[in-house]
C-alpha positions as CSV (number, residue, x, y, z in Angstrom):
1,X,-3.1,15.7,-78.2
2,X,-4.8,15.8,-81.5
3,X,-3.4,13.5,-84.3
4,X,-1.9,15.7,-87.0
5,X,-3.3,15.1,-90.5
6,X,-1.5,12.5,-92.6
7,X,0.1,13.2,-95.9
8,X,-1.7,11.4,-98.7
9,X,-0.9,7.8,-99.8
10,X,1.4,6.9,-96.9
11,X,-1.0,4.0,-96.5
12,X,-2.1,1.6,-99.2
13,X,-5.2,3.0,-101.0
14,X,-8.5,1.3,-100.3
15,X,-11.8,1.3,-102.1
16,X,-15.3,1.6,-100.6
17,X,-18.1,-0.6,-102.0
18,X,-20.2,1.2,-104.6
19,X,-23.5,2.2,-103.0
20,X,-25.3,2.1,-106.3
21,X,-28.6,0.7,-105.0
22,X,-29.3,3.6,-102.6
23,X,-31.5,6.6,-103.5
24,X,-28.7,9.0,-102.4
25,X,-26.4,7.6,-105.1
26,X,-28.8,9.0,-107.8
27,X,-29.5,12.4,-106.0
28,X,-28.5,15.0,-108.5
29,X,-28.0,17.8,-106.0
30,X,-25.8,15.6,-103.8
31,X,-23.8,14.5,-106.8
32,X,-23.2,18.1,-107.9
33,X,-22.0,18.9,-104.4
34,X,-19.6,16.0,-104.3
35,X,-18.3,16.8,-107.9
36,X,-17.7,20.4,-106.8
37,X,-15.8,19.3,-103.7
38,X,-13.6,16.8,-105.6
39,X,-13.0,19.0,-108.6
40,X,-11.9,21.8,-106.3
41,X,-9.3,19.5,-104.7
42,X,-8.2,18.3,-108.0
43,X,-7.8,21.9,-109.2
44,X,-5.6,22.7,-106.3
45,X,-3.3,19.6,-107.0
46,X,-3.3,19.1,-110.8
47,X,-1.0,16.0,-110.6
48,X,-3.2,14.1,-113.1
49,X,-3.2,16.6,-115.9
50,X,-1.2,14.3,-118.2
51,X,-3.4,11.2,-117.8
52,X,-6.5,11.8,-119.8
53,X,-8.7,14.6,-121.2
54,X,-10.9,14.8,-118.1
55,X,-8.3,16.8,-116.2
56,X,-7.3,19.3,-118.8
57,X,-11.0,19.9,-119.5
58,X,-11.6,20.5,-115.8
59,X,-8.6,22.8,-115.4
60,X,-9.6,24.8,-118.5
61,X,-13.1,25.3,-117.1
62,X,-11.5,26.7,-113.9
63,X,-8.9,28.8,-115.6
64,X,-11.4,30.3,-118.0
65,X,-14.0,31.1,-115.3
66,X,-14.5,34.6,-114.0
67,X,-13.1,33.8,-110.5
68,X,-10.3,31.3,-111.6
69,X,-11.8,29.0,-109.0
70,X,-14.4,26.2,-108.9
71,X,-17.1,28.7,-107.7
72,X,-16.9,30.3,-111.1
73,X,-17.6,27.1,-113.0
74,X,-21.1,26.5,-114.2
75,X,-22.4,23.2,-112.8
76,X,-23.9,22.5,-116.2
77,X,-20.3,22.0,-117.5
78,X,-19.4,19.3,-115.0
79,X,-20.6,16.8,-117.6
80,X,-17.8,17.8,-120.0
81,X,-15.4,16.4,-117.5
82,X,-17.4,13.2,-116.9
83,X,-17.7,12.5,-120.5
84,X,-13.9,12.3,-121.0
85,X,-13.5,9.7,-118.2
86,X,-13.4,6.1,-119.4
87,X,-12.6,4.6,-116.0
88,X,-9.0,3.7,-116.7
89,X,-8.4,4.0,-112.9
90,X,-4.8,5.4,-113.4
91,X,-5.5,8.6,-111.5
92,X,-6.7,6.5,-108.5
93,X,-3.9,4.0,-108.7
94,X,-0.9,6.0,-109.8
95,X,-1.3,9.7,-109.1
96,X,-3.8,10.8,-106.5
97,X,-2.4,11.5,-103.0
98,X,-5.8,11.7,-101.5
99,X,-7.4,8.3,-102.0
100,X,-9.0,6.5,-99.0
101,X,-8.0,6.2,-96.2
102,X,-7.0,9.9,-96.6
103,X,-9.6,12.1,-95.0
104,X,-10.4,13.7,-98.3
105,X,-11.6,10.4,-99.6
106,X,-11.2,10.9,-103.3
107,X,-12.1,8.1,-105.7
108,X,-12.3,10.1,-108.9
109,X,-13.1,7.2,-111.3
110,X,-16.0,5.9,-109.1
111,X,-17.3,9.5,-108.7
112,X,-17.3,9.7,-112.5
113,X,-19.1,6.4,-112.7
114,X,-21.8,7.7,-110.3
115,X,-22.2,10.7,-112.5
116,X,-22.5,8.5,-115.6
117,X,-25.1,6.3,-113.8
118,X,-27.1,9.4,-112.8
119,X,-27.1,10.6,-116.4
120,X,-28.0,7.2,-117.8
121,X,-30.9,6.8,-115.3
122,X,-32.2,10.3,-116.2
123,X,-31.9,10.2,-120.0
124,X,-30.6,6.8,-121.2
125,X,-28.2,6.6,-124.0
126,X,-28.3,7.3,-127.8
127,X,-28.5,4.6,-130.4
128,X,-24.8,4.6,-131.2
129,X,-23.7,4.1,-127.6
130,X,-26.3,1.4,-127.0
131,X,-25.1,-0.4,-130.1
132,X,-21.3,-0.1,-129.3
133,X,-21.9,-1.5,-125.8
134,X,-24.1,-4.4,-126.9
135,X,-21.0,-6.5,-127.7
136,X,-22.8,-9.9,-127.4
137,X,-25.5,-8.9,-129.9
138,X,-23.0,-7.3,-132.4
139,X,-20.7,-10.4,-132.3
140,X,-23.4,-13.0,-132.5
141,X,-24.9,-11.3,-135.6
142,X,-21.7,-10.3,-137.4
143,X,-19.1,-13.0,-136.5
144,X,-20.5,-15.5,-139.1
145,X,-19.3,-16.8,-142.4
146,X,-19.9,-14.4,-145.3
147,X,-21.4,-11.7,-143.0
148,X,-18.1,-11.1,-141.3
149,X,-16.3,-10.8,-144.7
150,X,-18.8,-8.2,-145.9
151,X,-18.7,-6.2,-142.7
152,X,-14.9,-6.2,-142.6
153,X,-14.8,-5.2,-146.2
154,X,-17.3,-2.3,-145.8
155,X,-15.3,-1.0,-142.8
156,X,-12.2,-0.6,-145.0
157,X,-14.0,1.6,-147.6
158,X,-13.2,5.3,-146.9
159,X,-16.4,6.6,-148.4
160,X,-18.6,4.3,-146.4
161,X,-16.6,5.1,-143.2
162,X,-17.3,8.8,-143.8
163,X,-21.0,8.1,-144.2
164,X,-20.9,6.2,-140.9
165,X,-19.1,9.1,-139.3
166,X,-21.7,11.6,-140.5
167,X,-24.7,9.4,-139.6
168,X,-23.6,7.9,-136.3
169,X,-20.5,9.8,-135.1
170,X,-18.2,6.7,-135.4
171,X,-14.9,8.2,-136.5
172,X,-13.9,7.4,-140.1
173,X,-10.2,7.4,-139.0
174,X,-10.5,5.1,-136.0
175,X,-9.5,1.5,-136.1
176,X,-12.6,-0.8,-135.9
177,X,-12.4,-4.5,-134.8
178,X,-12.7,-7.1,-137.5
179,X,-15.2,-10.0,-137.0
180,X,-14.1,-13.6,-137.4
181,X,-16.0,-16.3,-139.3
182,X,-15.2,-18.8,-136.7
183,X,-15.4,-17.8,-133.0
184,X,-13.0,-18.7,-130.3
185,X,-15.6,-21.0,-128.8
186,X,-16.1,-22.8,-132.0
187,X,-12.3,-23.3,-132.3
188,X,-11.6,-24.4,-128.8
189,X,-14.6,-26.3,-127.5
190,X,-13.1,-29.6,-128.7
191,X,-9.6,-28.7,-127.6
192,X,-9.9,-29.1,-123.8
193,X,-7.2,-31.1,-122.0
194,X,-8.2,-34.7,-121.3
195,X,-6.5,-35.0,-117.9
196,X,-8.3,-32.5,-115.6
197,X,-8.1,-34.8,-112.7
198,X,-4.3,-35.0,-113.0
199,X,-3.8,-31.2,-112.8
200,X,-0.7,-30.3,-110.8
201,X,-1.1,-27.5,-108.4
202,X,1.7,-25.0,-107.6
203,X,1.5,-22.3,-105.0
204,X,-1.7,-20.3,-105.5
205,X,-2.5,-22.1,-108.8
206,X,-4.4,-25.3,-109.2
207,X,-3.0,-26.1,-112.6
208,X,-6.6,-26.5,-113.9
209,X,-7.7,-23.4,-115.9
210,X,-11.0,-22.2,-117.5
211,X,-10.5,-19.6,-120.3
212,X,-13.2,-16.9,-120.3
213,X,-13.1,-15.9,-124.0
214,X,-14.4,-12.4,-123.6
215,X,-16.6,-10.8,-126.3
216,X,-13.7,-9.3,-128.2
217,X,-11.6,-12.5,-128.1
218,X,-14.5,-14.7,-129.1
219,X,-15.8,-12.6,-132.0
220,X,-12.8,-10.6,-133.2
221,X,-9.5,-12.2,-132.2
222,X,-9.9,-15.9,-131.5
223,X,-6.2,-16.5,-132.2
224,X,-5.4,-15.2,-128.7
225,X,-7.4,-18.2,-127.3
226,X,-5.5,-20.6,-129.6
227,X,-2.2,-19.1,-128.4
228,X,-3.2,-19.3,-124.8
229,X,-4.2,-23.0,-125.2
230,X,-0.9,-23.8,-126.9
231,X,1.2,-22.0,-124.3
232,X,-0.6,-23.4,-121.3
233,X,-0.6,-27.0,-122.6
234,X,3.1,-26.6,-123.3
235,X,3.5,-25.8,-119.6
236,X,1.5,-28.9,-118.6
237,X,-1.5,-26.8,-117.4
238,X,-4.9,-28.4,-118.0
239,X,-7.2,-26.0,-119.8
240,X,-10.7,-25.7,-121.3
241,X,-12.9,-22.8,-122.4
242,X,-15.8,-21.6,-120.3
243,X,-18.8,-23.2,-122.0
244,X,-21.4,-20.4,-122.1
245,X,-20.6,-16.9,-121.3
246,X,-22.0,-13.4,-121.7
247,X,-20.3,-10.0,-121.9
248,X,-18.6,-9.2,-118.5
249,X,-20.5,-5.9,-118.4
250,X,-17.6,-3.5,-118.6
251,X,-19.0,-1.6,-121.7
252,X,-22.3,-1.1,-119.9
253,X,-20.4,0.0,-116.7
254,X,-18.6,2.7,-118.6
255,X,-22.0,3.8,-120.1
256,X,-23.5,4.1,-116.5
257,X,-26.0,1.3,-117.2
258,X,-25.6,-0.4,-113.9
259,X,-28.8,-2.5,-114.2
260,X,-27.3,-4.0,-117.4
261,X,-24.2,-4.8,-115.4
262,X,-26.3,-6.6,-112.9
263,X,-27.9,-8.7,-115.6
264,X,-24.5,-9.6,-117.0
265,X,-23.4,-10.6,-113.5
266,X,-26.5,-12.8,-113.0
267,X,-25.8,-14.6,-116.4
268,X,-22.1,-15.2,-115.7
269,X,-21.4,-15.6,-112.0
270,X,-23.3,-18.8,-111.4
271,X,-21.3,-20.7,-114.0
272,X,-18.0,-19.2,-113.0
273,X,-18.6,-19.9,-109.4
274,X,-19.3,-23.6,-110.2
275,X,-16.0,-23.7,-112.0
276,X,-14.3,-22.2,-109.0
277,X,-16.0,-24.8,-106.8
278,X,-14.6,-27.5,-109.1
279,X,-11.1,-26.3,-108.6
280,X,-10.7,-24.3,-111.8
281,X,-8.7,-21.1,-111.9
282,X,-10.1,-18.6,-114.5
283,X,-8.2,-16.4,-116.9
284,X,-9.2,-13.9,-119.6
285,X,-7.2,-12.5,-122.5
286,X,-8.5,-9.0,-122.2
287,X,-7.5,-7.1,-118.9
288,X,-10.7,-5.1,-118.7
289,X,-12.8,-8.2,-118.4
290,X,-10.5,-9.6,-115.7
291,X,-10.7,-6.3,-113.9
292,X,-14.5,-6.5,-114.0
293,X,-14.5,-9.7,-112.1
294,X,-11.6,-8.9,-109.8
295,X,-12.6,-5.4,-108.8
296,X,-15.7,-3.8,-110.2
297,X,-18.3,-6.6,-109.5
298,X,-16.9,-7.3,-106.0
299,X,-17.3,-3.5,-105.2
300,X,-20.8,-3.5,-106.7
301,X,-21.9,-6.7,-104.9
302,X,-19.8,-6.9,-101.8
303,X,-22.2,-9.2,-100.0
304,X,-22.5,-11.7,-102.9
305,X,-20.4,-14.7,-101.8
306,X,-20.2,-16.1,-105.4
307,X,-18.9,-12.8,-106.8
308,X,-16.2,-12.8,-104.2
309,X,-15.3,-16.4,-104.9
310,X,-15.0,-15.7,-108.6
311,X,-12.8,-12.7,-107.9
312,X,-10.4,-14.9,-105.9
313,X,-10.3,-17.5,-108.7
314,X,-9.5,-15.0,-111.5
315,X,-6.0,-14.4,-112.9
316,X,-4.3,-12.5,-115.6
317,X,-2.7,-15.1,-118.1
318,X,0.8,-13.9,-117.6
319,X,0.4,-13.5,-113.8
320,X,-0.7,-17.1,-113.7
321,X,2.3,-18.3,-115.6
322,X,4.7,-16.3,-113.4
323,X,3.0,-17.7,-110.3
324,X,3.9,-21.2,-111.7
325,X,7.4,-20.0,-112.5
326,X,7.9,-19.0,-108.9
327,X,7.2,-22.6,-107.9
328,X,9.5,-24.0,-110.7
329,X,6.7,-25.0,-113.0
330,X,7.3,-22.7,-116.0
331,X,8.9,-24.2,-119.1
332,X,11.8,-21.9,-119.8
333,X,13.1,-23.9,-122.8
334,X,12.7,-21.2,-125.4
335,X,13.6,-21.8,-129.1
336,X,13.5,-18.4,-130.6
337,X,14.7,-15.0,-129.3
338,X,12.4,-12.0,-129.7
339,X,15.0,-9.3,-130.0
340,X,13.7,-5.8,-129.1
341,X,10.1,-5.7,-127.8
342,X,8.1,-2.6,-127.0
343,X,5.5,-3.7,-124.6
344,X,2.6,-1.4,-123.7
345,X,1.2,-2.1,-120.2
346,X,-2.6,-1.8,-120.4
347,X,-4.2,0.4,-117.8
348,X,-6.8,-2.2,-116.7
349,X,-4.0,-4.6,-116.2
350,X,-1.8,-2.2,-114.2
351,X,-4.6,-1.4,-111.7
352,X,-4.9,-5.1,-110.8
353,X,-1.8,-4.7,-108.7
354,X,0.0,-7.7,-109.9
355,X,3.3,-6.1,-111.0
356,X,4.8,-6.3,-114.5
357,X,4.3,-10.0,-115.1
358,X,4.1,-9.8,-118.9
359,X,7.4,-7.9,-119.1
360,X,9.0,-10.3,-116.6
361,X,8.1,-13.4,-118.5
362,X,9.0,-12.1,-121.9
363,X,12.4,-11.0,-120.5
364,X,13.1,-14.6,-119.6
365,X,13.4,-15.3,-123.3
366,X,17.2,-15.3,-124.3
367,X,18.4,-12.4,-126.3
368,X,15.2,-10.5,-125.7
369,X,15.1,-6.8,-124.5
370,X,11.7,-5.7,-123.3
371,X,11.0,-1.9,-123.0
372,X,7.8,-1.3,-121.1
373,X,5.5,1.7,-122.0
374,X,3.4,2.8,-119.0
375,X,1.1,5.3,-120.5
376,X,-2.6,5.0,-121.4
377,X,-3.3,4.4,-125.1
378,X,-6.6,6.4,-124.9
379,X,-8.7,3.6,-126.6
380,X,-11.0,2.3,-123.9
381,X,-13.0,0.1,-126.2
382,X,-15.4,2.7,-127.4
383,X,-13.9,6.2,-126.5
384,X,-11.4,6.2,-129.4
385,X,-14.0,5.3,-132.1
386,X,-16.5,8.1,-131.2
387,X,-16.1,11.1,-133.5
388,X,-16.3,13.7,-130.6
389,X,-13.5,12.1,-128.7
390,X,-11.3,11.1,-131.6
391,X,-8.9,14.0,-131.4
392,X,-8.5,13.5,-127.6
393,X,-7.7,9.8,-128.1
394,X,-5.1,10.6,-130.7
395,X,-3.5,13.1,-128.3
396,X,-3.4,10.5,-125.5
397,X,-1.8,7.8,-127.7
398,X,0.8,10.1,-129.2
399,X,3.4,9.7,-126.5
400,X,3.0,5.9,-126.7
401,X,3.5,5.9,-130.5
402,X,6.6,8.1,-130.1
403,X,8.1,5.6,-127.7
404,X,7.4,2.7,-130.1
405,X,9.0,4.6,-133.0
406,X,12.0,5.6,-130.9
407,X,12.6,2.0,-129.9
408,X,12.5,0.7,-133.4
409,X,11.5,-2.7,-132.0
410,X,11.3,-6.1,-133.7
411,X,7.9,-6.6,-132.1
412,X,5.4,-4.4,-130.2
413,X,2.1,-5.0,-128.6
414,X,-0.2,-4.6,-125.6
415,X,-2.0,-7.0,-123.2
416,X,-5.1,-5.1,-124.3
417,X,-5.4,-6.1,-128.0
418,X,-7.6,-3.0,-128.8
419,X,-4.9,-0.7,-127.4
420,X,-2.4,-2.5,-129.6
421,X,-4.5,-1.9,-132.7
422,X,-5.1,1.7,-131.7
423,X,-1.3,2.2,-131.4
424,X,-0.9,0.5,-134.8
425,X,-3.5,2.8,-136.4
426,X,-1.4,5.8,-135.3
427,X,1.9,4.5,-136.5
428,X,3.1,5.2,-140.0
429,X,5.6,2.3,-140.2
430,X,3.1,-0.4,-141.3
431,X,4.4,-2.7,-138.5
432,X,1.6,-4.8,-137.0
433,X,0.8,-5.2,-133.3
434,X,1.3,-8.6,-131.7
435,X,-0.3,-9.7,-128.6
436,X,2.3,-10.8,-125.9
437,X,0.8,-14.3,-125.6
438,X,1.4,-14.7,-129.4
439,X,5.0,-13.5,-128.8
440,X,5.4,-16.1,-126.1
441,X,4.1,-18.9,-128.3
442,X,6.6,-17.7,-131.0
443,X,9.4,-17.8,-128.5
444,X,8.5,-21.4,-127.6
445,X,8.4,-22.3,-131.3
446,X,5.1,-24.1,-130.9
């Protein structure tokens, strides 16, 4: 008797390795055929319509076509759907009923990644997109004394921002990161714990941590690193900063430049693998960077033992603390309540499948009420600053902003600092975003 077809997602979703080195991966006709197949299934379902602008764009193309079906959509318009996908992964992780092992085998984000890679291989990228995704170069040049002050000042002048908008299509109304005059590495390289050999393991954790600063943390928001060091040391966790690092490659991945991702991997993985061999666990203050090492690189390089080793050694900062708490190793002697906290759960943290560890930890603080917001902010690192996507990003963040306003919190913020600033930029209250690790340090009174 034949086995009847199974309803979607009755089994845990799985992901196939990304076959990006094969010729078939870049076959434009094969790509169009797969895009049409998946788009047709998405059109028949439409569960993901509220997630990002890719799906409304797709459904509008279908609904405005002569046949009201996919066969009426011009394949030249497929790129409009692809351009709005910024690989947040929420459709795959939270909505789609037809992910593997379902027979329809839909992995929408990785199909969009394939389309971006085909486009990049065919025509490259414009100057703006190359610049925005070259985070190491931008940071190393601009995060310097005097230069950072000039750049930060210029970015606050409305007339100059409008010129930037006209000349490079970088939205004049978007929040842009500020650059520091003293990087996270410069601040923390002399602050490493002196008792690495005395680290106390607990459960899955070794108690010995290397902090991967990330480009954004290193060049724009180094206080996150200082707060992590203070909180971890307060919890008797030995910690140091990764000595030499490059961009994780996530910006280039979202651009479709997979060869640049490979170069970033070759620069970072050997050092991170050595740290793992030395018994270090690794954390990063930006969820997208952690996701790159825990998911994307392992899927791109499934046969690279060092990549897999680093993936197993990588943790989210709050996940790590809660794993220690499970073993009775978290300091819960808090000095200051936080009151009402509106906490935005970042997409790239949610898809790491660790649960709501930030919310759980902040909720341990006495007289603290944490309301979690589980919607995408629409920032993505570069999407929200591009003029052509600015309106869409504002539409996506609007429900998040509304929830923050309705809660009237004492504090709000996101594990993704850029998402936090994007929310702040859309609020009209003047209240500043605060990273959850900064709130935790405040609760400890350290």
